[in-house]
C-alpha positions as a printed NumPy array, in Angstrom:
array([[ -0.083,  -0.096,  -0.21 ],
       [  1.628,   3.131,  -1.021],
       [  0.373,   6.437,   0.158],
       [  2.455,   9.63 ,  -0.992],
       [  4.277,  12.1  ,   1.252],
       [  2.028,  15.032,  -0.109],
       [ -1.174,  13.209,   1.065],
       [  0.269,  11.887,   4.538],
       [  1.293,  15.775,   4.966],
       [ -2.324,  16.402,   4.543],
       [ -3.6  ,  13.592,   7.057],
       [ -4.431,  14.296,  10.606],
       [ -1.711,  12.078,  12.916],
       [ -4.441,  10.046,  14.095],
       [ -5.626,   8.958,  10.484],
       [ -2.261,   8.439,   9.494],
       [ -1.81 ,   6.138,  12.178],
       [ -5.094,   3.74 ,  11.345],
       [ -3.576,   3.613,   7.852],
       [ -0.153,   2.467,   8.816],
       [ -2.38 ,  -0.317,  11.174],
       [ -4.181,  -1.236,   8.931],
       [ -1.408,  -1.648,   5.959],
       [  0.402,  -4.083,   8.446],
       [  3.139,  -1.587,   9.246],
       [  5.364,  -2.598,  11.95 ],
       [  5.631,   0.902,  12.671],
       [  1.429,   1.586,  13.244],
       [  0.388,   1.069,  16.607],
       [ -1.582,  -1.73 ,  17.989],
       [ -5.718,  -0.971,  18.412],
       [ -7.141,  -1.635,  21.404],
       [-10.07 ,  -3.607,  22.025],
       [-13.408,  -0.881,  21.518],
       [-15.338,  -0.351,  24.393],
       [-18.639,  -0.008,  24.566],
       [-20.691,   3.49 ,  24.418],
       [-20.217,   6.357,  21.742],
       [-16.555,   6.378,  21.319],
       [-13.856,   7.753,  18.753],
       [-10.412,   6.53 ,  18.361],
       [ -7.455,   9.115,  19.125],
       [ -3.895,   7.407,  17.829],
       [ -0.271,   9.035,  18.852],
       [  2.122,   8.373,  15.824],
       [  5.432,   9.361,  18.451],
       [  3.936,   6.661,  21.137],
       [  2.41 ,   4.125,  18.545],
       [ -0.759,   3.927,  20.624],
       [ -3.968,   4.417,  20.518],
       [ -6.976,   5.181,  22.479],
       [-10.559,   5.186,  22.757],
       [-12.206,   8.253,  24.01 ],
       [-15.699,   9.209,  24.836],
       [-17.447,  11.538,  21.855],
       [-18.462,  13.731,  24.41 ],
       [-14.936,  14.683,  25.35 ],
       [-14.025,  16.095,  21.926],
       [-14.494,  19.372,  20.858],
       [-15.168,  19.583,  17.426],
       [-17.123,  23.137,  16.497],
       [-20.847,  23.787,  17.786],
       [-22.11 ,  26.326,  19.74 ],
       [-19.862,  27.46 ,  22.489],
       [-22.182,  27.604,  25.82 ],
       [-23.684,  31.16 ,  27.022],
       [-22.114,  33.171,  29.589],
       [-23.625,  34.724,  32.658],
       [-23.86 ,  38.266,  30.226],
       [-27.158,  38.408,  28.085],
       [-25.877,  37.466,  24.783],
       [-22.149,  36.764,  25.802],
       [-20.741,  33.542,  24.389],
       [-17.632,  31.716,  25.901],
       [-14.855,  30.591,  23.096],
       [-13.934,  26.922,  24.034],
       [-10.191,  25.959,  23.066],
       [ -9.072,  22.404,  23.172],
       [ -6.078,  22.079,  24.739],
       [ -3.243,  21.473,  22.611],
       [ -0.055,  18.829,  23.401],
       [  2.846,  19.16 ,  21.724],
       [  6.749,  18.043,  21.637],
       [  8.789,  21.03 ,  19.651],
       [  5.944,  21.873,  17.396],
       [  4.894,  18.764,  16.979],
       [  1.239,  17.005,  18.125],
       [  1.498,  15.032,  21.264],
       [ -0.579,  12.398,  22.743],
       [ -1.724,  14.612,  26.011],
       [ -2.42 ,  11.376,  27.994],
       [ -0.643,   7.92 ,  28.753],
       [ -1.852,   5.133,  30.249],
       [  1.322,   4.469,  32.549],
       [  3.056,   7.485,  32.792],
       [  0.542,  10.364,  33.24 ],
       [ -0.126,  13.511,  31.176],
       [  1.828,  15.909,  29.073],
       [  3.424,  18.835,  30.557],
       [  3.883,  21.358,  27.534],
       [  6.298,  22.941,  29.835],
       [  8.069,  20.107,  30.872],
       [  8.064,  18.498,  27.442],
       [  7.202,  14.867,  28.806],
       [  4.706,  13.06 ,  30.783],
       [  4.401,  13.81 ,  34.513],
       [  3.754,  11.243,  37.233],
       [  3.548,  11.741,  40.732],
       [  6.02 ,   9.221,  42.511],
       [  4.465,   7.02 ,  44.867],
       [  5.307,   6.661,  47.373],
       [  7.32 ,   9.436,  47.595],
       [ 11.288,   9.543,  48.1  ],
       [ 12.425,  10.213,  51.705],
       [ 13.588,  13.865,  52.417],
       [ 17.339,  13.012,  52.324],
       [ 17.   ,  11.794,  48.848],
       [ 18.655,  14.191,  46.385],
       [ 16.019,  14.173,  44.251],
       [ 14.46 ,  17.061,  46.556],
       [ 17.299,  19.332,  46.188],
       [ 17.173,  20.393,  49.949],
       [ 13.155,  21.212,  49.735],
       [ 10.706,  19.843,  51.82 ],
       [  7.492,  20.395,  50.518],
       [  5.833,  19.756,  47.317],
       [  6.025,  16.655,  45.576],
       [  8.66 ,  14.679,  43.385],
       [  7.623,  13.593,  39.725],
       [  8.639,  11.496,  37.075],
       [  8.956,  13.17 ,  33.872],
       [  9.069,  10.473,  31.15 ],
       [  9.652,  10.877,  27.354],
       [  9.953,   8.744,  24.56 ],
       [ 13.367,   9.3  ,  22.624],
       [ 15.266,   7.838,  19.533],
       [ 14.016,   6.7  ,  16.489],
       [ 12.674,   3.094,  14.854],
       [ 14.271,   0.112,  16.837],
       [ 16.374,   2.835,  19.247],
       [ 13.053,   4.308,  20.851],
       [ 13.321,   4.029,  24.261],
       [ 11.823,   5.898,  27.487],
       [ 13.978,   8.117,  29.35 ],
       [ 12.878,   9.476,  32.852],
       [ 14.168,  12.515,  34.852],
       [ 12.691,  13.02 ,  38.252],
       [ 11.522,  16.921,  38.978],
       [ 10.8  ,  18.562,  42.007],
       [  7.582,  21.124,  41.736],
       [  6.102,  23.113,  44.859],
       [  2.488,  22.407,  43.451],
       [  0.86 ,  20.336,  40.438],
       [  2.351,  20.209,  37.12 ],
       [  1.12 ,  22.201,  34.046],
       [ -0.289,  18.874,  32.212],
       [ -3.238,  18.979,  29.83 ],
       [ -5.778,  17.242,  31.139],
       [ -7.919,  15.637,  27.891],
       [-10.289,  13.94 ,  30.388],
       [-12.004,  16.154,  32.989],
       [-13.045,  13.139,  34.65 ],
       [ -9.699,  12.914,  36.661],
       [-10.547,  16.35 ,  38.131],
       [-14.341,  15.496,  38.61 ],
       [-13.453,  12.718,  41.075],
       [-10.484,  14.712,  42.958],
       [-13.267,  17.417,  43.629],
       [-15.482,  15.031,  44.887],
       [-12.865,  13.43 ,  47.13 ],
       [-12.796,  16.808,  48.706],
       [-16.347,  16.666,  49.34 ],
       [-15.708,  14.152,  51.76 ],
       [-19.167,  12.601,  51.868],
       [-20.378,  11.025,  54.775],
       [-23.075,   8.484,  55.695],
       [-26.834,   9.7  ,  56.574],
       [-27.499,  10.666,  59.913],
       [-30.426,   8.446,  60.82 ],
       [-33.317,   9.692,  63.179],
       [-36.154,   7.373,  63.712],
       [-39.284,   7.609,  66.192],
       [-39.513,   5.516,  68.275],
       [-35.59 ,   6.204,  68.607],
       [-32.71 ,   4.403,  70.58 ],
       [-33.978,   2.92 ,  73.527],
       [-37.919,   3.042,  73.014],
       [-39.962,   0.132,  71.759],
       [-42.795,   1.031,  69.435],
       [-45.848,  -0.82 ,  68.933],
       [-47.249,  -3.182,  66.117],
       [-49.372,  -1.414,  63.638],
       [-48.519,   1.722,  65.089],
       [-46.776,   4.672,  62.948],
       [-42.74 ,   4.671,  62.924],
       [-41.238,   8.136,  61.631],
       [-38.111,   7.982,  59.845],
       [-35.603,  11.322,  58.686],
       [-32.256,  12.426,  58.5  ],
       [-30.499,  15.183,  59.81 ],
       [-29.155,  17.123,  57.084],
       [-25.32 ,  18.67 ,  56.949],
       [-23.36 ,  19.67 ,  53.804],
       [-21.589,  16.48 ,  53.408],
       [-24.598,  14.061,  54.543],
       [-27.085,  16.124,  52.13 ],
       [-25.753,  18.717,  50.115],
       [-25.786,  20.808,  48.427],
       [-22.003,  20.839,  48.293],
       [-19.796,  22.434,  45.618],
       [-16.156,  21.802,  45.232],
       [-13.626,  22.528,  42.658],
       [-10.452,  21.091,  41.191],
       [ -8.145,  22.611,  38.575],
       [ -4.651,  22.29 ,  37.06 ],
       [ -3.218,  24.61 ,  34.601],
       [ -5.819,  25.561,  31.352],
       [ -8.919,  23.389,  32.919],
       [-11.139,  23.791,  36.09 ],
       [-13.98 ,  21.557,  37.029],
       [-16.485,  22.304,  39.491],
       [-18.671,  19.817,  40.928],
       [-22.162,  19.962,  43.008],
       [-23.535,  17.211,  44.997],
       [-27.36 ,  16.643,  46.447],
       [-29.113,  13.695,  47.661],
       [-32.289,  13.126,  45.346],
       [-33.792,  10.179,  47.221],
       [-33.483,   7.871,  50.271],
       [-34.003,   4.042,  49.964],
       [-34.926,   2.683,  53.253],
       [-34.637,  -0.785,  54.209],
       [-36.987,  -1.8  ,  56.936],
       [-35.538,  -5.285,  58.202],
       [-39.494,  -7.112,  57.709],
       [-39.037,  -7.522,  53.886],
       [-40.157,  -3.826,  53.534],
       [-38.423,  -0.914,  51.579],
       [-39.646,   2.602,  51.382],
       [-38.006,   5.383,  48.946],
       [-38.109,   8.949,  50.531],
       [-37.44 ,  11.904,  48.079],
       [-36.742,  13.73 ,  51.238],
       [-34.755,  13.95 ,  54.166],
       [-38.327,  13.147,  55.894],
       [-40.088,  15.121,  58.68 ],
       [-38.745,  15.29 ,  62.354],
       [-41.154,  13.592,  64.846],
       [-42.631,  16.021,  67.293],
       [-44.862,  14.901,  70.529],
       [-47.497,  17.387,  68.837],
       [-47.944,  14.934,  66.181],
       [-49.226,  11.931,  68.409],
       [-49.982,   8.687,  66.541],
       [-50.176,  10.246,  62.992],
       [-48.264,   8.766,  60.13 ],
       [-45.049,  10.833,  59.06 ],
       [-46.473,  12.993,  55.9  ],
       [-43.356,  12.038,  53.977],
       [-41.311,   9.14 ,  55.258],
       [-42.359,   6.449,  57.594],
       [-43.374,   2.904,  57.844],
       [-45.652,   0.547,  60.2  ],
       [-44.458,  -2.743,  61.49 ],
       [-47.076,  -5.776,  61.156],
       [-45.145,  -8.091,  63.59 ],
       [-42.984,  -7.294,  66.721],
       [-39.608,  -7.508,  66.643],
       [-39.273, -10.382,  69.602],
       [-38.072, -13.398,  67.532],
       [-34.914, -11.314,  65.966],
       [-31.358, -10.911,  66.944],
       [-31.419,  -8.456,  69.755],
       [-35.359,  -8.088,  69.296],
       [-34.548,  -5.299,  66.781],
       [-35.555,  -4.987,  63.262],
       [-32.387,  -3.777,  61.346],
       [-32.9  ,  -0.694,  59.432],
       [-30.876,   0.881,  57.042],
       [-30.864,   4.35 ,  54.93 ],
       [-29.035,   4.572,  51.592],
       [-28.432,   7.937,  50.472],
       [-28.571,   8.528,  46.439],
       [-26.123,  11.286,  45.691],
       [-26.452,  13.216,  42.391],
       [-23.468,  14.8  ,  41.648],
       [-23.15 ,  17.388,  38.271],
       [-20.47 ,  18.871,  36.806],
       [-18.993,  21.254,  34.385],
       [-15.712,  21.986,  33.27 ],
       [-14.505,  25.496,  31.784],
       [-13.935,  23.371,  28.478],
       [-17.378,  23.363,  28.207],
       [-18.007,  19.708,  29.133],
       [-20.849,  18.23 ,  31.641],
       [-21.895,  15.061,  32.895],
       [-23.519,  13.587,  36.321],
       [-22.407,  11.249,  38.485],
       [-24.667,   8.613,  40.878],
       [-23.075,   7.769,  44.296],
       [-24.294,   6.281,  47.569],
       [-23.74 ,   6.604,  51.123],
       [-24.876,   4.356,  53.347],
       [-25.527,   3.839,  57.514],
       [-27.733,   1.722,  59.763],
       [-29.671,   1.509,  63.121],
       [-31.893,  -0.669,  64.789],
       [-35.791,  -0.191,  66.064],
       [-37.266,  -2.219,  68.705],
       [-41.228,  -3.252,  67.762],
       [-43.435,  -4.622,  70.715],
       [-47.226,  -4.941,  70.912],
       [-49.599,  -4.068,  73.474],
       [-49.521,  -6.328,  76.546],
       [-53.363,  -6.981,  77.717],
       [-54.285,  -7.147,  81.66 ],
       [-56.015, -10.124,  82.842],
       [-58.101,  -8.954,  85.473],
       [-59.621, -11.303,  88.239],
       [-63.555, -11.405,  88.206],
       [-63.161, -12.408,  92.096],
       [-61.739,  -9.194,  92.829],
       [-57.677, -10.646,  93.008],
       [-54.78 ,  -8.79 ,  91.952],
       [-54.409,  -7.839,  87.878],
       [-51.861, -10.228,  86.258],
       [-50.042,  -9.501,  83.159],
       [-49.424, -12.502,  81.047],
       [-46.077, -13.749,  80.837],
       [-43.652, -12.724,  78.042],
       [-41.513, -14.397,  76.483],
       [-37.95 , -13.609,  74.7  ],
       [-37.678,  -9.731,  74.727]])
């Protein structure tokens, strides 16, 4: 298969890599298995590697998003990775993301070397990063690594904003829901009587909570909140509550909770510790947006458990002959 030099110069690097691979050239990159979903093949001739990238992360024309100013627009600039002016793959599965300043792939060393290591150059803060770049030609190609001390993060060009999304989510420190019930701990509810269920709201147990993460040239803002709570009541029943539930007040008497409650049909006498195990699973919805216009949603869950004791009203036997009232003997709890 012959390809003229003029045609080669007109082809995109990714297109050329695919053609070389199809032609059977040993210089062409191997093609990884195609994953499910709407993905696009991206190849690096320099690294002889290809990646499947979600189409949603590829910016090709289209209308830019509106800004807060009426009629205003925000220009979307796709990050460009270059090695001495030549196109370069922006990410490498083993070596990290490309830094245009360092002209290499940057990967933070884990674990970090001890402070006495000469790579620290006398510093006691920041981090040591491996700077990896391919050198040589044809069969002489090889990876060269040098170590760089940086006070913060390198100026890597991250083409996948999800890297930053999960970093932002980590700073949210989402916590298990704070469960409240009526009857509560140390109290006994009754069969066929209402049990109220609710959660105490805090920023990292309910939301809304907003956190951001960024590298030079790209920033992501993530917003999380609980959209529903799934309650497992221990008697085979489940209840889905769209809100946090209503705290019980004595003035409510024996009414059902207006938005999140349950009635048990049998006692918990025969269960371990004579209690029903109750679990609340908070369904988190996290939406995110990057400064390049990418958006998405991520679902996460946080779970907590408690116990509820349910008994039954005990009848009192009255001696018609005028003797003392006698309560029937109880078994178990």
